N, C-alpha and C positions, 0 to 999 in steps of 0.2 A: 504494500501500500504504500501512495506517496506520501509526502506531507502536505497537511492543510492549511491554508491559506486563513480561514476561520471554521471555528467549529460545527461539524455536519449537524448536531441537533438545533444548533441555534439559528441554524438557516432553515431547518426544516420550521421551526417553530415561528420564523418570518412567513413562510410559505403558508402554514398553516391561519396565521393573521392574516393574509392577504385573501384569503379565500373567504376568511371571515368577515373581512371589509368590504367584498364584493358581497354577499349574502344584504348583510345591511344596509349596504348603498341603494342597493335596488328595491329592499323591501321598506325601510324605515327614513332612505337617504339621510342616514349620518354616518360619517367615517370615522372609525374606531382604529385604523390603523396605526400603530405607532402608541396608542390610548391603553396602557394594560392595569390600569387604574380606572375607577369609578363605576358605578351602580351599572348592573345589567338591564338590558331592556325586559318591560312585563310580557309574560308569558302570554302567544300570540294564540288564539284558539285555531284551532285546524280547520279547512275549507269543508263541505259537505263532502261525503262520499262520492267518488270516482269524478271529483272535478279537482281541478288544480286551478289557480288565482296567482295573480304577479307573473305572467308568462313576458320574460323577454327573449327576443332573438336576435343572434350574433353580437354575442355579449363581448364588451371588450371594457375592461377597466383597467386605469394607470394609477397608482400612487406615487405621488410627490412627496420630499421633506427637504425642507430649507432650498427650494426652486430645483430640486434634482429628482429624478425619476429612481423610484425603489423598487416598485414593484410592476409587472405587467401582466394582466389577468384575461384570458381568452377562453370562449366556448360558444358551442352553437345555440345554447339556450339558460335559462332561469325562471326556476317556478316554485311555487309552494305546491306539495302535493297534497292527495288524500292522507298520506299521513302523518302530514304536520309538519313534515320537514322539508328543510330548504334545499332545492336541488341545481346543481350545475352540470350542466351535459353537452356529450357531444364533441368530441375534440378538443377536452380542456388541456389548458397549458398555464401553467403559474412560473413566471420567472420572475428571482429576485436580482437587485442589481445591486453592485458595490457603488462608493460614491465617485468610481471611475467610470460609471459606466458598464463596467464588467458583470458578466453573468455569476451570481455567486451559487443559484442553486435552481434545477428545474424539476419542475413535475408536470407528466402528462399523464392525463388517464381518459377515461370514457366518461365517467360520473364523479361530482364530489357532493356529498349530501351531509347534514348538520340538524341538530335542532335549533331554533330559531334562541337565541343568548345561549347555545351553548358553547365551549372549548372544546367539544370532541367532534372529529371529522371522521367519516367513512368513505373512502378513494378506493373504488371500484373500476372494472376494468382496462385492463392493459395498463397496468400502472407501472409507472418508472419513475425513481425519485433519482435525482443529480444531485450531491451535494457533497464539496469536502473533500473532492477525489473518490466517493464512493457511491455505487449503483444500486438502488433496491428494483426490484421488479417481481409482479405477482398479478394476480387476478383480484386482490381485494386487501387492504390496509388500512389500519386504524392510527388515529394520530390524537392524542391527547395534548393538548396544550398546554397545561397546568402539571401534568408530569413531564411533559418532555419527551414523548415515549411514543414511538413511531413502529408500529407492528403488525406482524400478520399471523395468523392460524390457521392458515388456509392454502400455504405452501409459497415459496417463494424463493428467489436467487439474490445473492448480491454479488460486487464484483468490482475491484478496484485495481489501479494497474499491476500490480503483484499478485493479487487474490482472488478467489471467486469461490461460491458454492452455492446451497440448496439445502433447504432443510423444510419440515413442517410449518414449525414455528419460526419467525424471525422478528426481531426487535431492536431499536437502535435507542440509546438512553441518552439525552441532552448533559444530565449534570457529570459521566464519566467519560463520554466519548466512548459507549461500550456497544459493541454488536453481540448479541445473543441468539443462540441458533435452538433447537427444542425439537421434541419427536423425531429425532433421527436426522443426521445430518451428515455432509460431505463438504470439504473446505479443500482447495486447493493453493497450495503457497509455492509463488517460484515469479520471474519474469515472464511475460508472454511469448518471448521468442524462444523460449526453453521448452517446448512440448514434449512429452515424454519423460522428463528429468526433473517434475514438479514433487514436492511433498505434499502428500495426502493424508487429511484428517478425517477421521469415520468415528460416529460414535451415537449414543443418545443427545448430549447436550454438549453446546461448546459456547465459551465467554469471551470475549477477547476487548481488552481497555486498551482502545488504540494509541492514547495518549501517554500512558505507562510502558505501551509495547508485550504487556503480558497476558496470557490467558490461561485457558482451561478447558480440557474436555473432560466429560464424566459419563461412564454407562459402558463399560467397557471399551474403552476408547481404544482405536488402532489409529497408527501414525507409522506411514512407510514413503520411503525415499529411494536415491538410487544407492544400490548396494545394501540393505536394511530397512528391516522395518520391526514394530514395536507393538507390543499391547500391552495394556493395564485397567484396573477399575477406573484412576484418574490417571489424566496426563494435563501438567503444569507444563508451560513453556515462555520462551522469551523469544520475540523478532527481533530480526537486524532493522538498523534505523529506518531505510526502506522498505523495510517487511516483507522483502524478495525471499526472507531463509529465515532460519534459525539460527539464533545464538546456543540456546540450550533448552534443554527438556527432562522432567524429572516424572518418572512413570513411577505409579505407588499402588498396590495393590495385587498380589500374584502378577507381578512385571515380567514380561520377557523380552527379547531383545533379538532378533537375529539377523546375523549379517553374512554375507557373503557374495561370490559372482565377481564377473570383471570389474564392477566397480570398486571393489575392496583390495585394500593392497597386499601384494602376494599371495592375490586368488586363490585364498583359502576360504572358510566357510564355517559358520559356527554357532552356538546359540548361548545367549546368557538369562540365568531366572532368578529373581531376589524377591524381595520385599518391596525393594525400593533400587530404582536403577537410574542414575543420573547420567545425561549426554550432554558431550558439549559438540558443536558443528564446525566445520571448517566455513560453511559461508556457502551460499548458493546450492547445488544439488550434489554437489558432492560426498556427503554421507556423514559419519561421524568423525571425530578427532580423538576422542577417549568415549569411555562406557564405565562410569562407573557402579557395581553391584552390591547392597549391604542388606542383612537381614539375611539368614539362609539361602546364601550366594552359590548358583552351579552355574557353570561353565564348560560346555562342551564344545569342542571344535575338530573340524577335520580337514588336514592339509593339501594341496593340490597332487600329494605324494598316496592321497589315502590311508595316513597315518591319523589314528585320533586319540585324543586327550580331552580328559573330565577332570576338571576341578571342583571341590566341592570345599567353601570357606566363607566365616562369616562374612567377609570383605572382599571382591576381587575388585582389581581396576584394568581396563584395555587400554592401550594407546594404539591407535595408526599413522605411523611415518609416511606418510605420500612421497617424500624424498626417495628414501629407501626402498621403499615398497613392501615393509616388513611390519608385523601386527605383534605388539608384545603385553603381556599381561604381568599383573602381580598379585597376591594373596594375603591375606594375613589374620591371624587371631586363632590358629590353627585349621591348617588343609591337609586335604587327602586330594591326591593327585593321580589319573591314572594315564598309561601311556599304551597306546595298543598298535602295534608295526601291521604295515601290509600282512604280513603271514601272519598274524592271528596271535603273534605273543604279545603277553602284557606286560606289564608293570607298572605296580603300584609305590605310590611315594606318600610320605606322611612329614610332618614337622608344624613348626610353631608358624611359617613363612613361604610363601614361595616367591620366583619372579622366572618370567619367561623374556628373555632379552629379542633384541632383533636380530643376534646372531642366528636364533633360533634352541639357545642352551637353558635347560629349565635347572635352576638351582634352586634346593630346598634349605634350611635351616632348623636346627632345632630349637629350643628354649625350656628354660625354667627348668632346670636339671634333666631333660627330656632329650634325646638325640633326634636328628632327622632319621626316618627311614625310608630303605628300598627293597620292595618286596616282587619277587618274581615266581616261578615254578621251580626256577632253578636256582635261585641263589638271594639270603636275607641281609642286607646289611645296615646295620646301624653305625651312625657317624654325627659328629656336630655339621657337618658340610657336606651336601651331596648334589653333584650336577649332573645331568645327563644334555649330551648334543640330540635333540630328538631326529636329527636327518640321519644322524649314522648310528643312534644308540646308545656310543659310547658314554659311559658312565665313571664319574672320578669321585671320590670321597677322601675327606681328610679330615685332620685334628684329632686322633685316633679313631680307628674303625675295626667294630666288629662284625664279622661275616659268617655266614652260614653256608657252606655249600654245600648243596641238596645229595644226597644220594638215592639211588632205590634204580627198579628197573627203569632202562632205557636214560638214564642221567649218563653227562659227562662225565668218565671220570676222572678224577683229582689226583695228579701222577699217581706214586706209588701207592695211595692209601689206596683199600676197599671200596669199588664203586657201589656198596649196598649199603653201606652207611653215610651220615652225614660227617663232613670234615667243619672243624671249626677255625675261624683265621681272624688273627688279630694283629695290627700293624698301622704304622701313623698314616701311611696313603692306600690306594687302591685305585684299580684305572680297569675296567674293564669296557674291552674292545671286541662287540660280538660281529662286526664283517669280517674280521681276521682269525676270530676264535682263541684271542688271547686276555689272559687275565694278569695284572701285575701288582704285587704289593711289595711294599718298601718301608721301612724305618721299623726296626724291631720287630720282625715277622713272627709269628707262630701260628705254625697248623698244628693241629690234633684233632685226633681220631682215636677215642678211648686212650688208650696206654702207648700209644705211638704219637710221636711229635717230629716237628720240623722246625728250627729256627735258622734267621739267615736276616742279611740288612735287606737283600732281597730277593724276592720268589715271582717267578713267570710261568704259568700254564700255557701252553699251545697246542694250538688244532684240537680232532674230538676224539683223539686216541689216550690222550691222559701225559702226555710230554709234558715235562718239567724240569725247571732250571732255576738254579740258584747263587746268588754271590755274597760275600762277607759273610764269616764266623758261622759257615753252614755245622749245622748241630741234627742229626739224625737218630731219634730211639726209634728202636724196632724192637717187639714184643713177639715171643711165641712158644707156646708149651715146650717145656723141655723133656726131652726122650728119655721115658721109663721114671720119671719124677716128678712129684705133684708141683704146683706154682710156672712158674713161666719164666723163659729165659730173655734175658735184655741184652740187645747190642745197641754200642752206641758210634756212630761213624762220625766224622768231623774232617772238615776243608774249608776254603778258601773258597771254593766255586764246586757246583755240581750241577750233573744231568742227568737227568732218569729216561729210558731208554724204551718206550712200554712193548717193543716187540719181543726184549730180551728180557725185560724185566729187570733190568740193570742198573742199579744207583753208581755212578762214576764222581767221584771227589779228588779232586787235583788243589796242588800246592797246599804243602802241610797238610797232608791227610794221615788221617788215624782213624783205629777201630778200637772198643775197647770189648774185649772176648773174653769172660767168664775170668777175672784175677789177673788176664793179660790184656797188655795194650800193643797193638801195631800200627809203627808210623811209617809213611813211603811217601813217595812223589805223587803217588797216583795209588788210589784204589778201586777197585770195581766190586761191587757185591750184587749178586745175585738173589732176588729175594723168592721165598716159597710159593710154589704153585697154589697151593691152598691155604687159605687163612693168612695170617700175620708171620714175620719171621725172617731169617736168613736164611736162603739154600746153599750160599757156597759164597768164598770171597777171595781175588785176587790180586795182589800188590805189587806195582814194580818201582823200582829205580829208590836206591840208599833206604832199602825196608830194612827196620829195625822192630824186634820183639822184646818187649821187656815183660816178666814175671818174677815178681819177689826179686832177689837179688841176679837173677840172672839177666842176662840181655844177650840174643842173637841178633846178627847181621847177615843180610844179604843181598843179593841183586831182586830176588823174586819172592814171594811166599805165597799160597794158598792156603785156603781154610774149607772144612766142609763142616758143617751145622753136624751132621748125624753122627759123627766121631769126635768131633767135639777138638779136632786137630788141627795145628798150623803147622805149616810144611814151608821151612826154608832151602831154596836152590839158587846158584849162582855164585859157588866162593862163601858158604855160609861160615860163619865164626861166634862160638858160642864165650864168654866171658862171665865170670863170677861174681865178680864188685872186690875179688880181692889179690886180684893181680894173676889170676889164670885163665886159661885161656884151652880153646878145643877147635881143630878145624876139620872138615869133613865135605862131603859131597853133595850131604843133604841132613837140616838140624830139623828136628821136629817136636814141637810143644805139645804133650798131649794131655789137653786140659781137664780131660773127664778122669783120668786115673794119675795126675800132677807129675808126671815124669816127661823127662827130656833124653830122645833120641838123637845121637850122633853116630853116621853112617859115612864109612870109607868105601870104596870102587876097588876095584884090580884083585890081583892073588891075596895080596891078605885081607879081601874086605871082613871090616867088623863093625858091627855096633856095639857103643857104648850107652848104657844106659845112666842118668841122672837123677835123684831126686830133688822135685825143685820144691 
């Protein structure tokens, strides 16, 4: 709607006064134009039934003030009818003029009628009122000069340069410059040269105060524009200064806004629901800049890649960046979010607050002593901070991570741990990369399954077969049933680097590698441990480069060593040497530490082959 030169209701009041002046001038020849006070004329008795009196043809009446014309009134005829009312009929036109002679308002109709002396008028038959940049049209309108109210209950239309609408009931009130629509309405907002890109209001009732640029729609009101539509029990709004667009709208009472399509940045689509939703607009028909939902908010979004996101929180705020074409959102007050990938896999996140940035990264933070949580069919993660790159599904967590890698039929193996049971992992940081099937834990990593543990500075799982590598202070503890004995047998493997080869079930430790075996310790450049086929524990072990085996006061050195769990024997080869810690030593071709019988065997080869037995 364009700016007014003067109040439209004031001009409508002048119009009504002009109509009154015509009637009184042709009936009692008293000009009351501009005279709002004073006694009203006495009631005039109606003429006999079926008769009209005081008939005037080709009526034209002009009003002047201070020598200047202020009104021009025309009609085909004037008379007082059998109903006792005054009638101005036939191509009625009433024009009010400003001091410069310009048109302030114009009324055209088939008939104007009123009771003699009354300030209430009925205008009927192809009624059109133009005043203050507003046009009202319909078949019948009532004007109450005292109340400054012009309206209809028989259906009508209104329009301005930027707004048009229709309703069963229309009224325009002088005191507030207020348009009211009732009985079901439709209003379109937007410059006329933008057909198909208008903002459309619909509902039961509509109020708009033009001077304040404020309005309200009630009765399951609906608002629709380029790339969005909203609905609620009520919608209040503020228009732009030229009334061609909205600056903001607030939807209250079971509110919902659907956004998406070509007009939405990023091409995504979604829906947000809440008790209250506030929308800020960019101006024109380009849709929302931001949406803020409060009171049981629920957000669901689907990207162009068919990725779905859902968010439940007390407060959710969306922003649309038209420069980058990205949609971002944040949520607070305790949130629960879900991400469903195109392949159907789903991850749920919970925390105190969350934010989805323009780069497509969803971050969730914990609060009040409770961590953020990410949960899926394969893993549950707790940490102060968790983020997910929704396009790649890469997840990172930091600040102290506790994760459960779920086991069971069809689950991805976790290194050398049995796939049938869960594995608990704690670390400072965690990164999961589904696209490359890798999981990286770093910072004081501890992985545990029952009594089996793995400690390291870094651990990485890769592939779907259970490959595992580790770096920095590796410590592996494996337990298995001891043959012929009650309880378990524990073996500890150490090194600076580790690799697990699932095809051969082999754990390889290098750089200061070692193995702890029943009161004996083995050290070497490299230690390779083959794990048992069934259950937990060690099947065999080999060592290479600068091997040292210590048991009690005895120490054996060689280039290689092997260990079989069944016999609990460590065999050193490659020039083995045994020392007793007291300066004594022995050499042979094979040196065996029999841990089960607590013996050490030294073998020589050749014609004088002999075996020496030492009690350790």
